Wavefront OBJ file of the C-alpha trace (Angstrom):
o trace
v -60.066 -136.207 -96.301
v -59.602 -134.020 -99.373
v -57.350 -135.096 -102.223
v -55.104 -132.607 -104.001
v -53.748 -133.729 -107.389
v -50.394 -132.581 -108.800
v -49.122 -132.307 -112.351
v -45.869 -131.141 -113.908
v -44.757 -130.877 -117.507
v -41.287 -131.974 -116.319
v -42.644 -135.554 -116.158
v -44.703 -137.432 -118.749
v -48.413 -136.747 -118.798
v -50.620 -139.497 -117.430
v -51.449 -142.081 -120.096
v -54.731 -143.022 -118.459
v -57.376 -141.805 -116.008
v -55.051 -141.004 -113.092
v -53.026 -138.160 -111.572
v -49.227 -137.971 -111.509
v -49.558 -137.581 -107.732
v -52.243 -137.017 -105.117
v -51.785 -135.451 -101.687
v -53.827 -136.435 -98.657
v -52.735 -134.817 -95.413
v -48.937 -134.777 -95.322
v -48.568 -137.773 -97.638
v -48.251 -137.666 -101.408
v -48.913 -140.838 -103.379
v -46.950 -140.803 -106.634
v -48.152 -142.792 -109.620
v -45.765 -145.091 -111.424
v -43.176 -143.481 -113.647
v -41.770 -145.321 -116.613
v -38.790 -144.078 -118.663
v -40.691 -141.742 -120.950
v -39.074 -138.534 -122.132
v -41.503 -135.838 -120.938
v -40.803 -133.694 -124.011
v -41.625 -136.378 -126.574
v -43.710 -138.931 -124.681
v -41.450 -141.617 -126.133
v -39.589 -144.355 -124.283
v -35.905 -143.482 -123.849
v -33.390 -145.593 -125.729
v -30.688 -147.460 -123.871
v -30.070 -150.129 -121.294
v -31.852 -150.694 -117.973
v -29.646 -148.111 -116.238
v -30.706 -145.433 -118.742
v -34.342 -146.417 -118.299
v -34.068 -146.359 -114.501
v -32.406 -142.912 -114.531
v -35.174 -141.444 -116.706
v -37.882 -142.958 -114.489
v -36.194 -141.635 -111.311
v -35.795 -138.198 -112.971
v -39.529 -138.249 -113.734
v -40.298 -139.273 -110.148
v -38.109 -136.446 -108.803
v -39.962 -133.915 -111.013
v -43.328 -135.014 -109.609
v -41.974 -134.917 -106.025
v -40.841 -131.337 -106.616
v -44.180 -130.358 -108.168
v -45.846 -131.594 -104.986
v -43.529 -129.456 -102.844
v -41.156 -132.202 -101.754
v -37.998 -133.960 -102.843
v -36.637 -137.473 -103.132
v -35.272 -137.038 -99.586
v -38.867 -137.202 -98.311
v -39.727 -140.478 -100.026
v -40.848 -143.054 -97.448
v -41.534 -145.998 -99.740
v -40.657 -147.059 -103.274
v -42.133 -149.738 -105.455
v -39.797 -150.974 -108.193
v -41.135 -153.042 -111.078
v -38.789 -154.829 -113.468
v -39.533 -157.080 -116.394
v -36.331 -159.020 -115.593
v -35.006 -159.471 -112.053
v -31.634 -160.086 -113.687
v -31.515 -156.268 -113.889
v -31.812 -155.957 -110.087
v -28.137 -155.073 -109.464
v -28.062 -152.424 -112.191
v -31.227 -150.781 -110.857
v -29.807 -150.869 -107.309
v -26.745 -149.019 -108.591
v -28.888 -146.334 -110.197
v -31.088 -146.026 -107.103
v -27.954 -145.313 -105.044
v -27.349 -142.261 -107.281
v -30.722 -140.795 -106.242
v -31.173 -141.799 -102.587
v -29.044 -141.641 -99.445
v -29.323 -143.372 -96.074
v -31.675 -143.653 -94.409
v -33.138 -145.242 -97.524
v -36.864 -145.504 -98.189
v -38.637 -148.781 -97.606
v -38.882 -150.664 -100.881
v -40.368 -153.586 -102.699
v -38.989 -154.960 -105.963
v -41.298 -157.026 -108.118
v -40.776 -158.795 -111.423
v -43.677 -158.210 -113.805
v -44.534 -159.733 -117.165
v -44.918 -156.383 -118.880
v -45.089 -152.621 -118.420
v -46.747 -149.827 -120.422
v -45.185 -148.906 -123.773
v -42.717 -151.804 -123.542
v -40.734 -150.271 -120.668
v -38.483 -152.559 -118.632
v -38.668 -150.485 -115.424
v -41.278 -148.550 -113.433
v -41.139 -146.841 -110.047
v -43.858 -145.482 -107.760
v -43.545 -143.868 -104.347
v -45.075 -142.459 -101.199
v -43.692 -139.048 -100.208
v -43.936 -137.325 -96.843
v -44.111 -133.526 -96.765
v -43.230 -133.373 -93.057
l 1 2 3 4 5 6 7 8 9 10 11 12 13 14 15 16 17 18 19 20 21 22 23 24 25 26 27 28 29 30 31 32 33 34 35 36 37 38 39 40 41 42 43 44 45 46 47 48 49 50 51 52 53 54 55 56 57 58 59 60 61 62 63 64 65 66 67 68 69 70 71 72 73 74 75 76 77 78 79 80 81 82 83 84 85 86 87 88 89 90 91 92 93 94 95 96 97 98 99 100 101 102 103 104 105 106 107 108 109 110 111 112 113 114 115 116 117 118 119 120 121 122 123 124 125 126 127
């Protein structure tokens, strides 16, 4: 099956050999988004809630570039450097998603690119 990559300047450029998102059939696989300001490429300042909001804003921009929206997200992967931030990230996620919520995994990791404390990736349906 053919792969169709997507890119938007409304989200940070890839910092490695990967696409912001790739479509196969009606599914779009979105690469991880960390809280980088797309205009500067720099990590946003602030607490975990500020970082989560920027990462979700970046994810939304890539969803829209692929022709979808956050409402079509089927699955999220959340990566935190401290699971003590779980409740704060849940609160931010509730600002971006409504029931029925996407399936989700939340994983504590030892580190993320550029010193970020949060990353999110997703699978989007264009149905």
